[in-house]
C-alpha positions in Angstrom: -10.5 -8.6 16.8 -9.1 -11.5 15.7 -5.6 -11.3 14.2 -6.6 -12.8 10.7 -9.5 -10.1 10.7 -7.2 -7.2 11.2 -4.6 -8.3 8.6 -7.2 -8.8 5.6 -8.6 -4.8 6.8 -5.2 -3.8 6.7 -4.4 -5.5 3.6 -7.7 -3.8 1.9 -6.6 -0.6 3.3 -3.4 -0.8 1.8 -4.5 -1.8 -1.7 -7.0 1.1 -1.5 -4.4 3.8 -0.5 -2.2 2.6 -3.4 -5.2 3.1 -5.7 -6.4 6.5 -4.5 -2.7 7.4 -4.4 -2.5 6.4 -8.1 -5.8 8.0 -9.2 -5.1 11.0 -7.3 -1.4 11.4 -9.3 -3.0 10.9 -12.6 -6.0 13.6 -12.0 -3.0 16.1 -10.5 -1.1 15.5 -13.2 -3.7 15.7 -15.5 -5.1 19.0 -14.5 -2.3 21.0 -13.5 0.5 19.2 -16.5 3.5 18.3 -13.6 3.5 15.1 -11.9 4.0 14.6 -8.2 7.6 14.3 -6.6 9.2 10.8 -7.9 10.7 10.7 -4.1 7.1 10.8 -2.8 6.1 8.1 -5.2 9.0 5.9 -4.5 8.4 5.9 -1.0 4.8 5.7 -1.1 4.8 2.4 -3.6 7.9 1.0 -1.2 6.5 1.9 2.1 2.8 0.1 1.2 5.0 -3.3 -0.8 7.1 -3.6 2.1 4.0 -3.3 4.9 2.2 -6.3 2.4 5.3 -8.5 2.0 6.2 -8.4 6.0 2.5 -9.4 6.4 3.0 -12.8 4.1 6.3 -13.1 6.0 4.4 -13.3 9.1 1.5 -15.2 8.0 4.3 -17.9 6.7 5.7 -17.7 10.3 3.0 -18.2 12.3 1.5 -21.6 10.1 4.6 -23.2 10.4 4.7 -22.6 14.5 
């Protein structure tokens, strides 16, 4: 598998994970009346945000060289 293809798949998976987490959190809050831990939500979005930013940085660096 080419690196470009791998990065595209990884980006799609990251975005899908964030969307799935958001939907799950909304449904959980609606059904139970309580929300998920704030630290869990911050960690989840922080991890995937940094992951996507790092992939953009790596792609830019690869284009320079």
